[in-house]
C-alpha positions in Angstrom: 0.0 0.1 0.1 1.3 3.3 -1.0 0.9 6.8 0.9 -0.6 9.6 -1.1 0.7 13.2 -0.5 -1.3 15.9 -2.3 0.5 19.3 -3.1 -1.1 22.2 -1.2 -2.4 23.9 -4.5 -3.8 20.6 -5.7 -5.8 20.2 -2.5 -7.0 23.7 -2.7 -8.3 22.9 -6.3 -10.0 19.8 -5.0 -11.8 21.9 -2.2 -13.2 24.4 -4.7 -14.9 21.7 -6.8 -18.5 20.9 -6.5 -19.4 18.1 -4.1 -19.9 15.6 -6.8 -16.6 16.4 -8.6 -14.9 16.4 -5.3 -16.2 13.0 -4.5 -15.2 11.5 -7.7 -11.5 13.1 -7.6 -11.1 11.7 -3.9 -12.2 8.4 -5.0 -9.6 8.3 -7.7 -7.0 9.5 -5.2 -7.8 6.7 -3.1 -7.4 4.1 -5.8 -3.6 5.2 -6.0 -3.1 4.0 -2.6 -3.4 0.5 -3.9 -2.0 0.7 -7.5 -0.7 3.8 -8.8 1.0 2.1 -11.8 -0.4 2.4 -15.3 -2.4 -0.5 -16.6 -5.6 0.8 -17.1 -6.7 3.4 -19.8 -7.2 6.1 -17.3 -3.5 6.1 -16.1 -0.3 6.8 -18.3 3.3 7.1 -17.7 4.9 10.2 -19.3 8.5 10.3 -19.8 9.9 13.6 -19.1 13.7 14.3 -19.5 14.5 14.1 -15.9 11.7 11.9 -14.4 8.7 10.1 -15.0 5.5 11.8 -14.6 2.0 9.8 -14.3 -1.3 11.1 -15.3 -4.7 9.7 -14.4 -7.9 10.9 -15.8 -11.2 11.3 -13.6 -14.5 10.8 -15.3 -13.2 12.4 -18.5 -13.4 15.7 -16.6 -10.1 16.2 -14.7 -6.5 15.0 -14.9 -4.4 14.3 -11.9 -0.5 14.5 -12.2 1.7 12.5 -9.9 5.0 10.9 -9.2 5.9 7.6 -7.6 8.5 7.2 -5.2 9.0 3.4 -5.0 11.7 3.7 -2.1 9.1 5.4 0.1 6.1 3.6 -1.3 4.7 7.2 -1.7 2.7 8.9 -4.4 3.0 12.7 -4.5 0.2 14.3 -6.3 1.6 17.5 -8.1 -1.4 19.0 -9.9 -5.0 18.4 -10.5 -6.9 20.3 -13.3 -9.6 20.0 -15.8 -8.7 17.8 -19.0 -9.0 21.0 -21.1 -6.4 22.9 -18.8 -4.1 19.8 -18.9 -4.1 19.8 -22.7 -3.3 23.4 -22.9 -0.5 23.4 -20.3 0.9 20.0 -21.2 -0.4 19.8 -24.8 3.3 18.4 -26.1 2.6 15.3 -23.6 
């Protein structure tokens, strides 16, 4: 089992969502505890020059960006945004 740590800005974003969206995002974050690695269509590994970044879609509405630290059995959530925002910001990924 992995621990999931959420960046402060990502947590503020989740807190600002509607109750339904917040519940969906939190459910997906809980799933990262059991298995943060890709294997399903909603998770993907993005290889950046210096490290691996992972993304997970939430209900075709939001994207969660995170890193996996195997040594500590920790997942660090770096950013959460709408899929549209993610395409604009990380379009090249």
